[in-house]
N, C-alpha and C positions, 0 to 999 in steps of 0.2 A: 504495499501500500505507499509506504514512505520508503523514501532515504534519507541518508543522515543528510543535514544541508551543511553543504562547503560554502564557505564564507573568508571572503580578502578580507581582511579587518588592517586597515592601515599598513598596508603592502600586503489383587487377588482376581482368577479367571474368573469372568461371572459376579452379581451382585452377591452383596451377604450384609443384606437387611435385617437378618434376627441378630444382628451384634448388639449385645446389650448397653440401655441409654447412656448408664451410668461408666462405659468404656472410660480405663483407666490410659487405655494410649491416644485416644481422641481430648482427653481431656487434658493430658502431657502437651499435645500437639497444639492446644492452644494458647494454654502457657507459656509457649518457647516459641511463640511468634518472633519476637523480636532479640531472641539471644545470639549473643554477639555481638552486638553492638554496644559499646559502654556507654554512649553519647545520648542514647535515643530517653528520650522523655518519662520517667517513669509514672505519669499520671495521664498522659495522651496516649494511645496506641491506635495507629492507623490502620485499616485495611489496603491494599494496595491497591485499590480503584480510588479510594479515598485521596491518596497520596498523587496520582497522575491527574487528577481532576484538579488536585491544590497546583500541582504546579503549571497545569494550564489556565487558571484562572487569572485575568486580569486584574490585580490587586485593591483599586480603587475603583473599576467598574462594573467587575462581580462576574463576568461571563467570559464565556473562554470566543477565543477568534471566532467570528464568522463563517473565516474562509478554512477551517478546520475539517475537513469530513472524516477524519481518519480517529477522532478519540473514543467515536461510540464502538466502534469493534473494537480498538483497545481495551477499554473499559472492558467489554465482554470477558476478553482474554485473560485479562488481571483476576476476573470472577472465577473462570477455572484454575489459573494457576494457586488462588490461595485455597480455594477448595483442594487443590491436592497438599499444598503444604501444611493444610490442617488434617489432613490423613482422612480425607472425604472420599474423595476419586484421585484414580490412576490409571496409566494406560494396561491395557491387556499385554501376555507376556508376548514378548517374540517366536517368531513360528517362520517355518521353511518358506510359509503363503503371504505371513506379513511380518515382512522384517523391517519397513521406513516406519519413521514416525508418524505421516500423514498415514499411514493403510489401517492403523492400529485405534481399534475403539477405545470409547472414556468409560471403563467402567466404575462401579458402585464400589467402596469400599466400605463407606459406612455413613448409616443416614442419622446418623446423630446432628442434631440440629446446633449450630456454630451458635446462634445467638441475633446473627446477622441477617435482617431481612432478603438481602438479594442474594447473599447465599445459602440460605436456606429455601427460598425459592425457584434457585436454578437446582439445588439439590432435589429438590422435589420432580422437577421435572426430566432432570438423570434417571430417576428410580421410576418415571411415570412410561418412559418409552419404553415399545417393546421389543424394539429393537435397539443396538446400541451404535450411536454414532461417533465420527471421527469427532477429531479437536478442531479442526475447519469446519465442518458440518455444524457443530455445536455454538462456535461464532456466528457461526450467518443465523442460526435458529433462532440463537437469543437475540440477534439485533434484528431478527424478522426480514433477511433477503433469504428468501424461500419462495420457489414458484409454486409449493405443495400448500394448498388450502386447508388441510388439514393439520398441517405444522406450526401454522401460523398461532396456537396456543401455547407455543413455548417461547416467542416473546416476550421479553422483557420491556415494558415500559417505563417510560420517566424516569430512566435512570440517571441520567445527571441531575435532574432535582431532586432525588431519593438522595443518594451520595450526597451531595449541597447541604441538605436537610440533618445529615446524619452530623456532617460537621457544622455545623450550625449549632446543635446540641452540646457538639463538643466543645462551642467557645472558639472555633477557630476563624468561622465566617459570621456575617451577619446576616440578615434578608433587608430588602429594600426594592423601591417599586420605581422603576424607569419609564420615562416616555421616550418613545420610538416614534416620534410625531402621528403615526398611522395607529400605532398598537401600543399598549402598555408590557414592560416585560416585568417579572421577577426576576431582580440580580441578587448576588449574593458576595459582598465587598470582603475582603481579606481585613476580618479586625485581630485577628491575632498574628502578626507580623512574625514574630519571633519563630514559631512555629513552623510556619514554611521556611524561614532561613535556616531551622537548624536542620531539615527533610534537604535541601539545595544543598548547604553546606556538605552533611554528610555523601551527596551524589557525589559531588567535587571533591572529598578525601579522597574514596573512594579510587578516584581516576588518577588521584595527584599524591597527597602525603602517602597514602595508603594503600598503592597501587603495589599489587602482589602478581601480576605479569598470567595468573593464570586460572579462569573462571569458577575452579574447579575448589579452589581454596577463598574464594570470593563468598561473604554470608551471601545465601541464596535468598534474602529478599532484597539485598541490592540490584544482586544480579536479573531478576526478575523485573525490578523497576526499571533498571535500562533498558531493558528489551521493552517490557509496555509503554516507556517514554516514548522509545524510537518509533515504536508502532502507533500510536496515537500523535505523534508529531508534534510533540512539547520538549523535547530535549534540547531544544536552540536556549528554552527558558532557563534550562538548569546552566547552563554553562556560559552565557551572555555578560554576566556581573566579573568574570577573569581578565586579569591582564591578559592582554594578545599575546603572548610567550607560554602561559598558563593554558588560552584557551585552545590554543595548536595542539597544545599536548595532551589535554584531556579528551578533546576532539578525534583527536589522530590514534588515539588505545582505544576509543570505544567504536571507532569505526571497526579497528582491527579484531575488538572482542564479536560485534555482532557480524564482522561476515565472515565468521569461524564456521565450518559446515556443523548444523543442528544434529545431524545424522551420525557424523562421528563422536560430536563433545557427549551424545547423549549414550551409547553407546560404552563410557568408558565409567569405571567402578564408580559407585554411590554417585552417579549423576542424578542430576536435578529433570525429571527425563520432561515433563510437566511444562516446563520451561524453556525447553529447546522444541517442544513439539508446536507451543505457539509461537515462536521463534519461525519454525518451517512456516507456518501455515501464515502467518504477514509478508513471509521472503517469497511465497508462492502466490499471494494475492495481485 
């Protein structure tokens, strides 16, 4: 859907729905969402979708760019990765017939609710499907990009507004009404600039001071957020405040990271397959 923006600046197989609601494994996955990042706020926990939207919002205006037609599908990809990181879904195992990421189906691993409305709605959709679907198909279904009228029921509606309201509840955004000549629009300006700056700084440092030159040594949520920011066409917002030399370094490293072969990286021991599968889906789009 998108490519990196170059800028010249001053020069289990099958479902497992009988898992116990108080599963210790699922609870641990939810508790450990931000493990590995010592700078994370102890008071505010954001989902990947909330972080992507926060990166895409204009701080004072409170809305995303009118020209950004990628963020909707990017947010749906974020939902799939978030569910995988929380231990709710996974890709079906490799087989002789299905070796490539985009051929493998998304399987339900646990139907224990996450407590997030969008995640749990998606979880119900995945559980309700008669036949499993691939990552790319799920992104399309959740976005509403399907010619099959019987599958329009899987579309997630008003996703941006629902995520924005969640950020309002967490004290990061506020709600206002703006008049655009012919219509009024609800906007959500940033009210907690510190939290957004913390998020931007975390991503910048991951490509600069904390650069490890190996995606498998990176924090999985950082890796996922870079993939999603790229897919949602908001990556430029992360690095735009950097000095020219640091900007070039950060963008080049990010470009190299995102140009890696998802099939090769997903096959490595301990790889987060869903992250690479989502990247592969957007690379193909």
